[in-house]
C-alpha positions as CSV (number, residue, x, y, z in Angstrom):
1,M,-200.9,-70.1,51.3
2,I,-201.3,-73.4,49.4
3,L,-201.1,-76.8,51.2
4,A,-200.3,-79.9,49.0
5,A,-200.0,-83.4,50.0
6,D,-199.2,-86.8,48.7
7,V,-200.7,-89.5,50.9
8,G,-199.2,-93.0,50.2
9,G,-199.3,-96.4,51.9
10,T,-195.7,-96.1,53.1
11,K,-195.4,-92.4,53.6
12,T,-197.2,-89.0,53.4
13,L,-195.4,-85.9,52.3
14,M,-197.0,-82.5,53.1
15,A,-195.8,-79.0,52.1
16,L,-196.9,-75.4,52.3
17,F,-196.4,-73.0,49.6
18,D,-196.4,-69.2,49.8
19,K,-196.5,-66.4,47.1
20,A,-193.8,-63.7,47.4
21,S,-192.8,-61.3,44.9
22,G,-195.0,-63.1,42.2
23,D,-193.4,-66.5,42.7
24,W,-194.5,-69.5,44.7
25,H,-192.0,-70.8,47.2
26,C,-192.2,-73.9,49.5
27,V,-191.9,-72.8,52.9
28,K,-192.4,-76.0,54.9
29,K,-192.1,-79.6,53.9
30,Q,-192.4,-82.8,56.1
31,K,-192.5,-86.4,55.6
32,F,-194.6,-88.8,57.8
33,A,-194.8,-92.7,58.1
34,S,-198.2,-93.2,57.1
35,S,-198.5,-96.4,59.4
36,A,-197.7,-94.6,62.4
37,Y,-201.1,-92.7,62.3
38,A,-204.4,-93.9,62.8
39,E,-206.2,-91.5,60.4
40,F,-205.1,-88.7,58.1
41,K,-206.4,-85.7,60.2
42,Q,-203.8,-86.5,62.8
43,V,-201.0,-85.9,60.2
44,L,-202.6,-82.7,59.1
45,A,-202.8,-81.6,62.7
46,E,-199.4,-82.3,63.4
47,F,-198.0,-80.8,60.2
48,L,-200.0,-77.5,61.1
49,A,-199.3,-77.4,64.7
50,D,-196.6,-74.7,64.5
51,Q,-198.6,-72.8,61.8
52,S,-201.4,-71.5,63.6
53,A,-200.9,-68.0,62.0
54,V,-201.1,-69.4,58.7
55,A,-204.2,-69.0,56.5
56,V,-204.7,-71.9,54.1
57,S,-206.5,-70.6,50.8
58,S,-206.3,-73.6,48.7
59,A,-205.3,-77.5,49.3
60,C,-204.9,-80.3,47.1
61,I,-204.3,-83.8,48.3
62,G,-203.3,-86.8,46.5
63,V,-204.2,-90.3,47.9
64,A,-203.7,-93.7,46.8
65,G,-207.1,-94.9,46.1
66,P,-210.4,-94.2,44.3
67,V,-211.7,-90.7,44.9
68,I,-215.6,-90.8,44.9
69,D,-217.6,-87.8,45.6
70,G,-214.9,-86.0,47.5
71,R,-214.3,-89.0,49.6
72,C,-211.5,-91.6,49.6
73,D,-210.9,-94.9,51.4
74,A,-207.2,-95.4,51.0
75,T,-206.2,-98.6,49.4
76,N,-203.4,-99.8,51.7
77,L,-204.0,-97.7,54.7
78,P,-207.0,-97.9,57.2
79,W,-207.7,-94.0,56.4
80,T,-210.6,-92.3,54.8
81,L,-210.1,-88.8,53.4
82,D,-213.2,-86.5,53.0
83,T,-213.1,-83.1,51.4
84,Q,-215.8,-81.9,53.9
85,E,-213.8,-82.9,56.9
86,I,-210.6,-81.4,55.4
87,T,-212.6,-78.2,54.6
88,Q,-213.5,-77.7,58.2
89,S,-209.9,-78.3,59.6
90,L,-208.4,-76.0,57.1
91,G,-211.0,-73.2,57.0
92,T,-211.2,-73.0,53.2
93,D,-213.8,-74.4,50.7
94,K,-211.0,-74.9,48.2
95,V,-210.1,-78.3,49.0
96,W,-209.5,-81.1,46.2
97,L,-208.9,-84.9,46.6
98,L,-207.1,-86.4,43.6
99,N,-206.0,-90.1,43.2
100,D,-202.3,-90.1,43.8
101,L,-201.7,-91.1,40.0
102,E,-203.8,-88.0,38.8
103,A,-201.7,-85.8,41.1
104,T,-198.6,-87.5,39.7
105,A,-199.7,-87.0,36.2
106,W,-200.1,-83.4,36.7
107,G,-196.6,-83.1,38.3
108,L,-195.1,-84.9,35.4
109,L,-196.3,-82.4,32.8
110,S,-194.4,-79.6,34.8
111,L,-191.2,-81.4,35.7
112,P,-188.0,-80.3,33.8
113,E,-186.6,-83.0,31.2
114,Q,-183.4,-83.6,33.4
115,D,-186.0,-85.5,35.8
116,F,-186.6,-88.2,33.3
117,V,-184.5,-91.0,31.8
118,E,-185.4,-92.6,28.5
119,L,-185.7,-96.4,28.2
120,N,-186.6,-96.9,24.5
121,P,-183.6,-96.2,22.2
122,K,-186.0,-95.9,19.3
123,A,-188.4,-93.3,20.8
124,L,-189.7,-90.6,18.5
125,Q,-191.1,-87.4,19.9
126,H,-194.7,-86.9,19.1
127,P,-197.5,-84.9,20.4
128,G,-200.4,-86.9,21.7
129,N,-201.9,-88.7,24.7
130,K,-199.6,-89.7,27.7
131,A,-199.8,-92.2,30.3
132,V,-198.3,-93.0,33.7
133,L,-197.6,-96.2,35.8
134,A,-196.2,-95.9,39.3
135,A,-195.2,-99.0,41.4
136,G,-194.7,-98.5,45.1
137,T,-196.5,-99.7,47.7
138,G,-199.2,-100.4,45.3
139,L,-199.6,-100.0,41.5
140,G,-201.2,-96.9,40.1
141,E,-202.1,-95.9,36.4
142,A,-203.4,-92.8,34.8
143,I,-204.0,-91.6,31.4
144,I,-203.2,-87.8,30.3
145,A,-205.4,-87.2,27.5
146,S,-204.2,-84.6,24.7
147,I,-206.4,-81.6,23.8
148,D,-205.8,-79.4,20.9
149,G,-202.8,-81.2,20.0
150,G,-201.1,-81.2,23.3
151,K,-201.8,-77.6,24.0
152,R,-203.9,-78.8,26.9
153,Y,-204.3,-81.9,28.7
154,H,-206.9,-83.7,30.7
155,V,-205.8,-86.4,33.3
156,I,-208.0,-89.4,33.7
157,A,-207.6,-91.2,37.2
158,T,-207.9,-95.2,36.9
159,E,-207.5,-98.2,39.2
160,G,-205.8,-100.0,36.3
161,G,-203.6,-101.6,38.8
162,H,-206.3,-103.9,40.1
163,C,-206.9,-105.4,36.7
164,D,-206.5,-109.2,36.3
165,F,-202.8,-110.4,36.1
166,A,-202.7,-111.7,32.6
167,P,-199.7,-114.0,32.4
168,T,-198.6,-115.0,28.5
169,R,-195.7,-117.4,29.2
170,P,-195.6,-120.7,31.2
171,K,-193.3,-119.3,34.1
172,E,-195.8,-116.4,34.3
173,I,-198.9,-118.9,34.5
174,A,-197.1,-120.9,37.1
175,L,-196.7,-117.5,39.0
176,L,-200.5,-117.0,38.6
177,E,-201.3,-120.2,40.1
178,F,-198.9,-119.8,42.9
179,L,-200.8,-116.3,43.8
180,I,-204.2,-117.7,43.4
181,N,-203.1,-120.3,46.2
182,R,-201.7,-117.4,48.2
183,Y,-204.5,-115.0,48.0
184,G,-207.4,-117.4,47.4
185,G,-208.8,-116.0,44.3
186,H,-208.3,-112.9,42.2
187,V,-204.8,-111.8,41.4
188,S,-204.3,-108.4,40.1
189,Y,-201.2,-106.8,38.6
190,E,-200.6,-105.0,41.8
191,R,-199.9,-108.3,43.7
192,V,-197.1,-108.7,41.2
193,V,-195.8,-105.2,40.1
194,S,-195.3,-103.4,43.7
195,G,-193.5,-103.3,46.8
196,E,-195.6,-106.5,47.7
197,G,-195.1,-108.0,44.2
198,L,-191.4,-108.5,44.2
199,P,-191.4,-110.6,47.4
200,N,-194.3,-112.6,45.9
201,I,-192.1,-113.2,42.9
202,Y,-189.2,-114.2,45.1
203,H,-191.2,-116.6,47.1
204,F,-192.4,-118.1,43.9
205,L,-189.1,-118.7,42.6
206,T,-187.6,-120.2,45.7
207,Q,-190.5,-122.4,47.1
208,N,-189.0,-125.6,46.1
209,T,-185.4,-124.4,46.4
210,P,-184.3,-123.4,49.9
211,V,-181.5,-120.5,49.7
212,A,-178.8,-120.4,52.1
213,G,-179.0,-117.1,54.2
214,Q,-182.5,-116.4,53.2
215,E,-183.3,-115.4,56.8
216,Q,-182.0,-112.0,56.0
217,L,-184.9,-111.3,53.4
218,L,-187.5,-112.1,56.0
219,T,-187.9,-108.4,57.1
220,D,-190.6,-105.9,57.0
221,D,-188.8,-104.3,53.9
222,M,-188.1,-107.5,51.9
223,A,-188.5,-105.7,48.7
224,A,-185.6,-103.3,49.5
225,V,-183.6,-106.1,50.5
226,I,-184.1,-108.3,47.4
227,T,-183.5,-105.0,45.1
228,Q,-180.4,-104.2,47.1
229,A,-179.1,-108.0,46.7
230,A,-179.9,-107.7,42.9
231,L,-178.4,-104.4,42.1
232,Q,-175.1,-105.6,44.2
233,D,-175.0,-108.9,42.2
234,K,-174.9,-110.7,45.3
235,D,-177.8,-113.4,45.1
236,P,-178.9,-115.0,41.8
237,K,-182.4,-115.7,43.0
238,C,-182.8,-112.1,43.6
239,I,-181.5,-111.1,40.3
240,E,-184.0,-113.6,39.0
241,A,-186.9,-112.1,40.8
242,L,-186.0,-108.4,39.7
243,T,-185.5,-109.4,36.2
244,F,-188.8,-111.2,36.1
245,F,-190.6,-108.3,37.9
246,C,-189.2,-105.8,35.1
247,R,-190.6,-107.9,32.4
248,I,-194.0,-108.0,34.0
249,Y,-193.8,-104.3,34.6
250,G,-193.1,-103.9,30.9
251,A,-195.9,-106.0,30.0
252,E,-198.4,-104.1,31.8
253,A,-196.9,-100.9,30.7
254,G,-197.4,-102.3,27.2
255,N,-201.2,-103.1,28.2
256,L,-201.8,-99.6,29.3
257,A,-199.9,-98.2,26.0
258,L,-202.5,-100.1,23.8
259,K,-205.5,-98.8,25.6
260,C,-204.6,-95.2,25.1
261,L,-201.9,-95.2,22.5
262,P,-199.7,-92.5,24.4
263,F,-197.7,-91.3,21.6
264,G,-196.8,-88.3,23.6
265,G,-194.9,-90.6,26.0
266,L,-195.4,-93.3,28.7
267,Y,-193.7,-92.5,32.2
268,L,-192.7,-94.7,35.0
269,A,-193.2,-93.0,38.4
270,G,-193.3,-94.1,42.0
271,G,-190.8,-95.1,44.5
272,I,-189.7,-98.3,42.7
273,A,-188.7,-97.3,39.0
274,A,-185.8,-95.0,40.0
275,K,-184.5,-97.4,42.6
276,I,-184.2,-100.3,40.0
277,L,-183.2,-98.1,36.9
278,P,-180.1,-100.3,36.0
279,F,-182.5,-103.4,35.7
280,L,-185.1,-101.4,33.8
281,Q,-182.4,-100.2,31.3
282,T,-181.7,-103.9,30.5
283,S,-183.7,-105.4,27.5
284,Q,-186.5,-107.3,29.8
285,F,-188.7,-104.4,30.4
286,M,-188.8,-103.2,26.8
287,D,-189.1,-106.7,25.6
288,G,-192.1,-106.9,28.0
289,F,-193.6,-103.7,26.7
290,L,-193.1,-104.6,23.1
291,D,-194.3,-108.3,23.2
292,K,-197.8,-107.5,21.8
293,G,-197.7,-109.7,18.5
294,R,-199.0,-107.6,15.5
295,Y,-199.1,-104.4,17.6
296,H,-195.2,-104.5,18.2
297,A,-194.6,-101.9,15.4
298,V,-197.4,-99.7,16.9
299,L,-195.7,-99.6,20.4
300,R,-192.1,-99.5,19.0
301,P,-191.7,-95.6,18.5
302,I,-193.4,-94.7,21.9
303,S,-191.1,-92.7,24.4
304,V,-190.8,-94.8,27.9
305,K,-189.2,-92.6,30.5
306,V,-188.5,-93.1,34.3
307,C,-189.1,-90.1,36.4
308,I,-186.4,-90.0,38.8
309,N,-188.0,-87.1,40.7
310,Q,-189.5,-88.5,43.9
311,E,-191.8,-85.7,44.5
312,A,-193.9,-85.7,41.2
313,A,-197.1,-86.5,43.1
314,L,-196.7,-83.7,45.6
315,T,-195.7,-81.3,42.7
316,G,-199.0,-82.1,41.0
317,A,-200.9,-81.5,44.0
318,F,-199.5,-78.0,44.3
319,E,-199.9,-77.2,40.3
320,Y,-203.5,-78.4,40.5
321,A,-204.2,-76.1,43.8
322,V,-202.8,-73.2,41.9
323,K,-204.7,-74.1,38.6
324,M,-208.0,-74.1,40.7
325,L,-207.3,-70.8,42.6
């Protein structure tokens, strides 16, 4: 039996897989609200409570945060995950912790083509490196290095979402100054391109212009309210905020592309991209992606796809566990 998990700041998704007649099948899958638990082992215990007869032979867990020496302090949760502790809980020494984007990357490599939507109308299909960005509770990034002309791949986890937000236009510079005042110092791309970032942009756009009915936006899920209002064409400021968000998302995707030249394709995963697909399909995202001066032509043919499968990280954790058996 294989246990796979995707641990995020908002939700944790866990699954058990069993092999029957030569094929792997999911026998149990469950979603948990991460903030409802003080630590990961509580989630693990609850998930396995009715599986006392199950012997887990291998486990892989993707978690949002840097994994160092088999240990991860989750970025947007007060959780620490440790392979030694999980090994003791499961009774197997085949336990792997991956950064969530590393797990997502392995998942993307195994998903069918219908799980993707192309954003670049001038994309050309080439072998080569790939890259993935995922805006959700935070902003994750990973590089998928091509080996032997794409016959094999090596996934490189990064914490690129925490790099300095680097505005290039007056409006973006004003946003940076607004966020420096809000956070008292360093501003990363994650403060702009994430579930936290969209409300930040909205607050910036409305700071000197009170908006009638703004009270409805003061909720725990402000990003979702802004997104829905924009998608339904109900609020000009929400539309402006989401449009601005898409351009900056595109700019950071272009930054990552310049660092690894993903001629094999760049992918947008995570909880936000699929939800805002109509906005990503307008020109703003690709304009931001391609706005790299002399290197516009280098990025022009790179395929940029949105992954609409929301379980890519879970799939990747499972695929990695199978690979390591």
